[in-house]
C-alpha positions in Angstrom: 17.0 115.9 -80.2 18.9 118.0 -77.7 16.8 120.0 -75.2 17.2 123.8 -75.1 19.2 125.3 -72.2 16.8 126.6 -69.6 16.6 130.3 -69.2 17.7 130.3 -65.6 21.1 129.0 -66.6 22.0 132.3 -68.3 20.7 134.2 -65.2 23.1 132.1 -63.1 26.1 132.7 -65.3 25.3 136.4 -66.0 23.5 137.8 -63.0 24.5 141.3 -63.8 22.4 141.3 -66.9 19.1 140.4 -65.1 16.9 141.9 -62.4 16.8 140.7 -58.8 14.4 140.8 -55.9 15.6 142.9 -53.0 14.6 141.6 -49.6 13.7 143.8 -46.5 17.0 142.8 -44.9 19.0 144.2 -47.9 19.9 140.8 -49.3 18.8 139.9 -52.9 17.3 136.8 -54.5 17.8 135.8 -58.1 16.6 132.2 -58.3 15.6 130.4 -55.2 16.1 126.9 -56.7 13.9 124.0 -55.8 13.9 120.2 -56.4 10.8 118.2 -56.9 9.6 114.9 -58.1 6.8 114.4 -60.7 4.1 111.8 -60.5 6.2 109.4 -62.6 9.1 109.5 -60.2 11.3 111.9 -62.2 13.4 114.5 -60.4 13.7 118.1 -61.6 15.4 121.3 -60.4 13.9 124.7 -61.2 13.8 128.3 -60.0 10.9 129.4 -57.8 11.7 132.9 -59.0 11.0 133.0 -62.7 11.6 135.6 -65.3 8.4 136.4 -67.1 8.3 137.2 -70.8 7.9 140.8 -69.8 11.3 140.6 -68.2 10.2 141.1 -64.7 10.7 138.5 -62.0 7.9 136.6 -60.4 8.3 134.8 -57.1 6.2 131.7 -56.7 5.3 131.7 -53.0 5.6 128.3 -51.4 2.1 127.0 -50.8 1.1 125.5 -47.5 -1.2 122.5 -47.5 -3.1 120.9 -44.6 -4.1 117.4 -45.2 -5.6 115.2 -42.5 -4.2 113.4 -40.5 -1.4 115.9 -40.6 -1.4 118.5 -37.8 1.3 120.7 -39.3 1.3 122.1 -42.8 3.7 120.9 -45.5 5.1 123.1 -48.1 4.8 122.6 -51.9 6.7 124.1 -54.8 4.2 122.6 -57.2 3.0 125.8 -58.9 6.6 126.8 -59.6 7.3 123.3 -60.9 4.3 123.3 -63.1 5.3 126.7 -64.6 8.9 125.5 -65.1 7.9 122.3 -66.8 5.4 124.2 -69.0 8.0 126.8 -70.1 11.1 124.5 -70.3 12.8 126.3 -67.5 14.1 123.2 -65.6 16.8 120.6 -65.6 16.1 116.9 -65.2 18.1 115.1 -62.5 19.1 111.4 -62.2 18.3 111.1 -58.6 16.8 112.7 -55.5 20.3 113.3 -54.1 21.6 115.0 -57.2 18.5 117.2 -57.4 18.7 118.3 -53.8 22.4 118.9 -53.9 22.0 121.1 -57.0 19.0 123.0 -55.6 20.6 123.6 -52.2 23.5 125.6 -53.8 25.3 123.3 -56.1 24.0 125.4 -59.0 26.3 128.2 -57.8 29.6 126.3 -58.1 31.8 127.7 -60.8 29.5 130.6 -61.5 29.6 134.3 -60.5 27.1 133.4 -57.7 29.6 131.3 -55.9 31.0 132.8 -52.7 29.0 136.0 -53.1 26.8 135.5 -50.0 26.0 139.0 -48.7 27.9 140.7 -51.5 25.9 139.6 -54.5 24.0 142.9 -54.8 27.3 144.8 -54.7 28.8 142.5 -57.4 25.7 142.9 -59.7 25.3 146.7 -59.1 29.1 147.3 -59.9 28.3 146.1 -63.5 25.4 148.5 -63.8 27.3 151.7 -63.1 
């Protein structure tokens, strides 16, 4: 049975139809993609900014963990991943390399998000006038 297309895919392809988070520096965020591995070794990509059933965006803040003997914290996207897996808002990946490439910007290729760095807000807002 084919899996449904994750919700974030339509947000990538039609950013003008969805809300965004405006940062203090004037830039906007729509997804903030991440790649993580589950306990079985499977790799997934998912947004750390999720659209809730109410329509508003929720940004999962990256959690910091301190575990001895580590002296520095390490960051985890676990809460965002758990939400994405529970709601079906993820894509499975074949490898770590594929997952990281997609999450680090590969998802933008061939979409309206490509080459819009610094101008995405202008692009989206032009559709809303």
